[in-house]
KEKE-3310 file (N, C-alpha, C; in steps of 0.2 Angstrom, whole numbers, plus 5000, padded with zeros to 4 digits):
npx = (5119:5114:5122:5116:5111:5099:5093:5087:5078:5079:5067:5070:5072:5066:5075:5073:5060:5055:5061:5056:5049:5033:5025:5021:5007:5007:4996:4996:4991:4983:4980:4970:4961:4944:4937:4927:4929:4942:4938:4929:4938:4946:4937:4934:4947:4953:4942:4936:4925:4913:4914:4927:4935:4932:4937:4951:4953:4951:4962:4972:4968:4969:4981:4990:4994:4992:4993:4987:4986:4994:5005:5011:5024:5022:5008:5005:5012:5004:4992:4996:4999:4986:4980:4987:4982:4970:4973:4978:4991:5002:5013:5026:5032:5044:5040:5047)
npy = (4724:4740:4755:4767:4784:4795:4809:4824:4837:4854:4867:4882:4897:4913:4925:4939:4941:4933:4939:4952:4966:4973:4988:5004:5015:5031:5044:5061:5074:5089:5107:5110:5101:5095:5085:5076:5076:5069:5057:5053:5052:5041:5031:5031:5029:5017:5009:5007:5004:5016:5017:5012:5021:5033:5030:5030:5042:5050:5046:5052:5065:5066:5061:5066:5058:5043:5026:5020:5010:4995:4985:4978:4987:4993:4994:5002:5013:5018:5021:5031:5041:5043:5048:5060:5066:5069:5079:5076:5074:5062:5049:5036:5022:5009:4994:4990)
npz = (4971:4968:4965:4963:4964:4970:4963:4968:4962:4967:4968:4959:4967:4966:4972:4973:4972:4983:4993:4993:5000:5005:4999:5007:5007:5013:5019:5022:5033:5029:5027:5018:5011:5014:5027:5023:5010:5009:5014:5004:4993:4997:4996:4983:4976:4982:4984:4997:5010:5017:5031:5034:5026:5033:5045:5042:5037:5049:5056:5049:5051:5065:5069:5060:5050:5040:5037:5023:5013:5008:4997:4982:4973:4960:4960:4971:4968:4957:4964:4973:4963:4959:4971:4972:4960:4965:4974:4986:4999:4998:5001:4997:5004:5008:5017:5033)
capx = (5116:5115:5125:5112:5109:5093:5094:5080:5079:5075:5064:5073:5068:5068:5076:5071:5052:5054:5063:5053:5045:5028:5026:5015:5005:5005:4993:4997:4986:4985:4975:4966:4955:4939:4937:4922:4932:4947:4934:4927:4944:4948:4932:4935:4954:4954:4936:4935:4918:4913:4916:4934:4937:4931:4942:4957:4953:4951:4969:4975:4966:4971:4988:4994:4996:4989:4995:4981:4986:5000:5005:5016:5026:5019:5001:5005:5014:4998:4988:4999:4998:4979:4979:4990:4978:4964:4975:4980:4998:5003:5020:5027:5038:5044:5039:5053)
capy = (4730:4745:4761:4773:4789:4798:4816:4827:4844:4859:4872:4888:4902:4920:4928:4946:4940:4930:4944:4958:4969:4977:4995:5007:5022:5036:5050:5066:5079:5095:5111:5112:5096:5094:5078:5073:5075:5064:5051:5051:5050:5034:5027:5031:5026:5011:5005:5006:5006:5023:5017:5012:5028:5038:5029:5032:5050:5052:5045:5057:5071:5066:5059:5069:5054:5036:5021:5018:5004:4991:4981:4978:4993:4996:4996:5007:5019:5020:5023:5037:5046:5045:5052:5066:5069:5072:5084:5073:5073:5055:5046:5029:5019:5001:4991:4988)
capz = (4974:4964:4968:4960:4969:4968:4963:4969:4960:4971:4964:4959:4970:4964:4979:4973:4973:4989:4999:4992:5005:5002:5000:5010:5005:5019:5017:5027:5034:5025:5029:5012:5010:5019:5029:5019:5003:5010:5014:4997:4989:4999:4994:4975:4974:4985:4985:5004:5013:5020:5038:5034:5024:5038:5050:5040:5037:5056:5058:5045:5054:5072:5070:5055:5044:5041:5032:5020:5009:5007:4992:4977:4972:4955:4961:4976:4964:4953:4969:4975:4958:4959:4976:4970:4956:4969:4978:4993:5000:4999:5000:4997:5008:5008:5024:5036)
cpx = (5118:5118:5122:5110:5103:5095:5088:5082:5075:5073:5069:5069:5071:5069:5073:5063:5051:5056:5060:5048:5039:5029:5020:5014:5003:5002:4994:4992:4988:4979:4970:4960:4951:4939:4932:4925:4937:4943:4932:4932:4946:4943:4933:4942:4954:4948:4934:4928:4919:4916:4924:4938:4937:4936:4949:4958:4954:4958:4973:4974:4969:4978:4993:4996:4992:4992:4988:4980:4993:5000:5011:5018:5023:5012:5001:5007:5008:4993:4990:4998:4991:4977:4982:4985:4972:4966:4977:4988:4999:5010:5020:5033:5038:5044:5046:5053)
cpy = (4735:4751:4767:4778:4793:4806:4820:4835:4849:4864:4878:4893:4909:4924:4936:4946:4938:4935:4951:4960:4973:4984:4998:5014:5026:5042:5055:5071:5085:5100:5113:5107:5095:5086:5074:5071:5069:5057:5048:5049:5043:5029:5026:5027:5019:5006:5003:5008:5013:5023:5016:5018:5033:5037:5031:5039:5053:5051:5050:5064:5072:5065:5062:5065:5047:5032:5018:5012:5001:4986:4981:4985:4997:4998:5002:5014:5022:5024:5030:5043:5048:5049:5059:5070:5072:5077:5082:5073:5066:5053:5039:5027:5012:4999:4989:4981)
cpz = (4970:4968:4965:4965:4966:4968:4963:4967:4965:4967:4965:4962:4967:4970:4979:4975:4981:4995:4998:4997:5002:5003:5003:5008:5012:5016:5023:5027:5031:5027:5024:5012:5016:5021:5025:5012:5004:5010:5008:4992:4991:4996:4986:4973:4976:4985:4992:5005:5016:5027:5038:5031:5029:5044:5048:5039:5044:5058:5055:5049:5061:5073:5065:5049:5045:5035:5029:5015:5009:5001:4988:4975:4966:4956:4966:4973:4960:4958:4971:4970:4958:4965:4975:4965:4959:4974:4985:4993:5002:4997:5000:5000:5008:5016:5026:5039)
residu = (MET:SER:ASN:LEU:SER:THR:ILE:VAL:ALA:GLU:PRO:GLU:LEU:ASP:LEU:GLN:VAL:GLY:LEU:ALA:LYS:PRO:TRP:ASN:ILE:ILE:VAL:TRP:ASN:ASP:PRO:ILE:ASN:LEU:MET:THR:TYR:VAL:THR:ARG:VAL:PHE:MET:THR:VAL:PHE:GLY:TYR:SER:LYS:GLU:LYS:SER:GLU:ARG:LEU:MET:MET:GLU:VAL:HIS:ASN:ASP:GLY:LYS:SER:LEU:VAL:ALA:THR:GLY:ALA:ARG:GLU:ALA:MET:GLU:HIS:SER:VAL:THR:ARG:LEU:HIS:GLU:PHE:GLY:LEU:TRP:ALA:THR:LEU:GLU:GLN:SER:SER)
# end
């Protein structure tokens, strides 16, 4: 009888990636931009349909803010920069 043991290698996990939480873009209401303009910006920046863009715009208008996108930090940072270029007030926060 052989006393050989079998060694099973476990895959190495990148804990940074495995534990990374997504980032959220919040757009805040402002007294400057028209609702139609905000809708058009959402369609342009995110490629959302008119219906989804209008729904998010109404959340911004009625609730004072809306979570408009969630994803990887770099992509969300880029989108926040684009929203700022269009004159919208947007912030980035990590999901809890």
